[in-house]
C-alpha positions as a Markdown table, in Angstrom:
| # | Residue | x | y | z |
|---|---|---|---|---|
| 1 | Met | 4.3 | 14.2 | -5.8 |
| 2 | Asp | 7.3 | 16.1 | -4.6 |
| 3 | Gly | 6.6 | 18.1 | -1.5 |
| 4 | Trp | 3.6 | 16.0 | -0.5 |
| 5 | Ala | 3.5 | 15.8 | 3.3 |
| 6 | Met | 1.5 | 14.1 | 6.1 |
| 7 | Leu | 1.3 | 14.7 | 9.8 |
| 8 | Thr | 1.4 | 11.7 | 12.0 |
| 9 | Ser | -0.7 | 11.4 | 15.1 |
| 10 | Gly | 1.0 | 12.7 | 18.2 |
| 11 | Asn | 4.1 | 13.7 | 16.3 |
| 12 | Ala | 4.9 | 17.1 | 14.8 |
| 13 | Asp | 7.3 | 15.6 | 12.3 |
| 14 | Arg | 6.1 | 15.7 | 8.7 |
| 15 | Leu | 6.6 | 12.8 | 6.4 |
| 16 | Tyr | 7.9 | 14.2 | 3.1 |
| 17 | Leu | 8.3 | 12.4 | -0.1 |
| 18 | Ile | 11.7 | 13.2 | -1.5 |
| 19 | Gly | 11.5 | 11.1 | -4.7 |
| 20 | Val | 10.3 | 7.9 | -6.3 |
| 21 | Gln | 12.6 | 5.3 | -8.0 |
| 22 | Glu | 11.1 | 2.7 | -10.4 |
| 23 | Gln | 13.1 | -0.3 | -11.6 |
| 24 | Pro | 11.8 | -3.4 | -13.5 |
| 25 | Ala | 11.5 | -6.4 | -11.2 |
| 26 | Ser | 10.4 | -8.7 | -13.9 |
| 27 | Thr | 8.9 | -8.4 | -17.4 |
| 28 | Glu | 5.5 | -7.7 | -15.8 |
| 29 | Ser | 6.3 | -5.9 | -12.5 |
| 30 | Thr | 8.1 | -2.9 | -11.2 |
| 31 | Gln | 9.9 | -2.4 | -7.9 |
| 32 | Ile | 9.0 | 1.1 | -6.6 |
| 33 | Thr | 11.0 | 2.8 | -3.9 |
| 34 | Phe | 9.5 | 5.9 | -2.3 |
| 35 | Leu | 12.3 | 7.9 | -0.7 |
| 36 | Thr | 10.9 | 9.8 | 2.4 |
| 37 | Thr | 12.2 | 11.8 | 5.2 |
| 38 | Arg | 11.5 | 8.7 | 7.4 |
| 39 | Gly | 13.2 | 6.1 | 5.3 |
| 40 | Glu | 12.5 | 4.1 | 2.2 |
| 41 | Leu | 9.1 | 2.5 | 1.4 |
| 42 | Arg | 9.2 | -0.3 | -1.1 |
| 43 | Ala | 6.4 | -1.8 | -3.2 |
| 44 | Arg | 6.2 | -4.2 | -6.1 |
| 45 | Ala | 3.6 | -3.2 | -8.6 |
| 46 | Arg | 2.0 | -4.4 | -11.8 |
| 47 | Ile | 0.5 | -1.2 | -13.2 |
| 48 | Arg | 0.2 | -0.2 | -16.8 |
| 49 | Lys | -0.5 | 3.2 | -18.2 |
| 50 | Gly | -4.2 | 3.8 | -18.6 |
| 51 | Met | -5.3 | 1.5 | -15.7 |
| 52 | Lys | -8.1 | 3.1 | -13.7 |
| 53 | Gln | -8.3 | 0.5 | -11.0 |
| 54 | Ala | -5.8 | -1.1 | -8.6 |
| 55 | Val | -5.6 | -3.3 | -5.5 |
| 56 | Ile | -3.1 | -2.6 | -2.8 |
| 57 | Leu | -2.2 | -5.8 | -0.8 |
| 58 | Phe | -1.0 | -5.9 | 2.8 |
| 59 | Gly | 0.5 | -8.9 | 4.5 |
| 60 | Gly | 0.6 | -9.7 | 8.2 |
| 61 | Ser | 3.2 | -8.7 | 10.7 |
| 62 | Leu | 6.8 | -10.0 | 10.4 |
| 63 | Gln | 5.9 | -13.4 | 12.0 |
| 64 | Glu | 2.8 | -14.1 | 9.8 |
| 65 | Thr | 2.3 | -15.1 | 6.3 |
| 66 | Gly | -0.5 | -13.6 | 4.3 |
| 67 | Cys | -0.8 | -12.5 | 0.7 |
| 68 | Glu | 2.9 | -13.0 | -0.2 |
| 69 | Pro | 2.6 | -16.6 | -1.3 |
| 70 | Ile | -0.4 | -15.9 | -3.6 |
| 71 | Tyr | 0.7 | -12.5 | -4.9 |
| 72 | Glu | 2.0 | -13.6 | -8.2 |
| 73 | Ala | -1.1 | -15.5 | -9.2 |
| 74 | Leu | -3.4 | -12.8 | -7.9 |
| 75 | Asp | -1.7 | -9.9 | -9.6 |
| 76 | Arg | -1.5 | -11.9 | -12.9 |
| 77 | Asp | -5.3 | -12.6 | -12.7 |
| 78 | Leu | -6.0 | -8.9 | -11.9 |
| 79 | Ala | -3.9 | -7.8 | -14.9 |
| 80 | Thr | -6.1 | -9.9 | -17.2 |
| 81 | Arg | -9.0 | -7.8 | -16.0 |
| 82 | Asp | -7.0 | -4.5 | -16.5 |
| 83 | Ile | -6.7 | -4.0 | -12.7 |
| 84 | Gly | -3.3 | -3.1 | -11.3 |
| 85 | Ala | -1.8 | -4.7 | -8.1 |
| 86 | Val | 0.7 | -3.3 | -5.6 |
| 87 | Leu | 2.3 | -5.4 | -2.8 |
| 88 | Leu | 3.4 | -3.0 | -0.1 |
| 89 | Glu | 6.4 | -3.5 | 2.2 |
| 90 | Cys | 5.7 | -1.0 | 5.0 |
| 91 | Arg | 8.5 | 1.0 | 6.6 |
| 92 | Cys | 7.4 | 0.1 | 10.2 |
| 93 | Pro | 5.9 | -3.4 | 10.2 |
| 94 | Gly | 3.7 | -3.9 | 13.3 |
| 95 | Asp | 2.9 | -0.2 | 13.6 |
| 96 | Cys | -0.6 | 0.3 | 12.3 |
| 97 | Ala | -0.5 | 4.1 | 12.2 |
| 98 | Gln | 2.8 | 4.3 | 10.3 |
| 99 | Cys | 1.7 | 1.5 | 7.9 |
| 100 | Ala | -1.6 | 3.3 | 7.2 |
| 101 | Ile | 0.4 | 6.4 | 6.4 |
| 102 | Asp | 2.5 | 4.3 | 4.0 |
| 103 | Ala | -0.7 | 3.0 | 2.4 |
| 104 | Leu | -1.9 | 6.6 | 1.9 |
| 105 | Leu | 1.3 | 7.5 | 0.3 |
| 106 | Val | 0.8 | 4.7 | -2.3 |
| 107 | Cys | -2.8 | 5.7 | -2.8 |
| 108 | Gln | -1.6 | 9.2 | -3.6 |
| 109 | Tyr | 1.0 | 7.8 | -6.0 |
| 110 | Leu | -1.6 | 5.7 | -7.8 |
| 111 | Asp | -3.9 | 8.8 | -8.0 |
| 112 | Asp | -1.1 | 10.7 | -9.6 |
| 113 | Glu | -0.7 | 7.8 | -12.1 |
| 114 | Gly | -4.4 | 8.1 | -13.1 |
| 115 | Val | -5.7 | 5.2 | -11.0 |
| 116 | Arg | -9.0 | 6.5 | -9.5 |
| 117 | Asp | -10.5 | 3.4 | -7.9 |
| 118 | Ile | -8.5 | 1.5 | -5.3 |
| 119 | Ala | -9.3 | -1.6 | -3.2 |
| 120 | Leu | -7.2 | -2.3 | -0.1 |
| 121 | Val | -6.8 | -6.0 | 0.8 |
| 122 | Gly | -5.2 | -7.0 | 4.1 |
| 123 | Trp | -4.4 | -10.2 | 5.9 |
| 124 | Ser | -4.3 | -10.4 | 9.7 |
| 125 | Phe | -2.3 | -7.3 | 10.8 |
| 126 | Gly | -2.6 | -6.0 | 7.2 |
| 127 | Ala | -6.4 | -6.0 | 7.6 |
| 128 | Ser | -6.1 | -3.4 | 10.3 |
| 129 | Val | -3.9 | -1.3 | 8.0 |
| 130 | Ala | -6.3 | -1.6 | 5.1 |
| 131 | Ala | -9.3 | -0.5 | 7.4 |
| 132 | Ala | -7.3 | 2.4 | 8.8 |
| 133 | Ala | -6.1 | 3.7 | 5.5 |
| 134 | Gly | -9.4 | 3.0 | 3.7 |
| 135 | Ser | -11.4 | 5.1 | 6.2 |
| 136 | Val | -9.6 | 8.3 | 5.1 |
| 137 | Ala | -8.3 | 7.8 | 1.6 |
| 138 | Arg | -10.5 | 9.6 | -1.0 |
| 139 | Asn | -9.8 | 7.1 | -3.8 |
| 140 | Val | -10.4 | 3.9 | -1.9 |
| 141 | Arg | -13.6 | 2.3 | -3.0 |
| 142 | Ala | -13.4 | -1.1 | -1.1 |
| 143 | Val | -11.6 | -2.7 | 1.8 |
| 144 | Ala | -11.2 | -6.4 | 2.3 |
| 145 | Ala | -10.1 | -7.4 | 5.8 |
| 146 | Ile | -9.2 | -11.1 | 5.9 |
| 147 | Ser | -8.5 | -12.9 | 9.2 |
| 148 | Ala | -8.5 | -9.5 | 10.8 |
| 149 | Arg | -7.0 | -8.9 | 14.3 |
| 150 | Glu | -8.9 | -6.9 | 16.8 |
| 151 | Ala | -8.1 | -3.2 | 16.4 |
| 152 | Thr | -6.9 | -3.0 | 20.0 |
| 153 | Glu | -4.2 | -5.6 | 19.1 |
| 154 | Ser | -3.1 | -3.8 | 15.9 |
| 155 | Cys | -3.6 | -0.1 | 16.3 |
| 156 | Cys | -2.6 | 0.8 | 19.8 |
């Protein structure tokens, strides 16, 4: 993935991935840190070698709760079905365009790991992020937008 870049809307800067650090977070999950030219992007993942499907979860904005309280139960359940799970902590919470770019970076990472089918699940603000990223990612097969905000509230 080194050298992978994205252009952001209205900005000539490129987002480059410098590297990826993986550390065990528990016996079942891994803390992944994506080092980029625009700061660190963190995610907690439960992905095993050979998995072909995964779900990326997005919470609400900083003031809202969403998937975080149920993440552990959800990712455990998905693992029993041989489906990976990633909880993404976006670099710029509240900025839909930047969060969607973060989601696309994780989609590319999962593709590089052999995961071909991805579902994006977002709560509130995260629903807008899931819809935005899902509309352009080639390996996203489903988007679930739960308690979605209006796009004009989230993606302006």
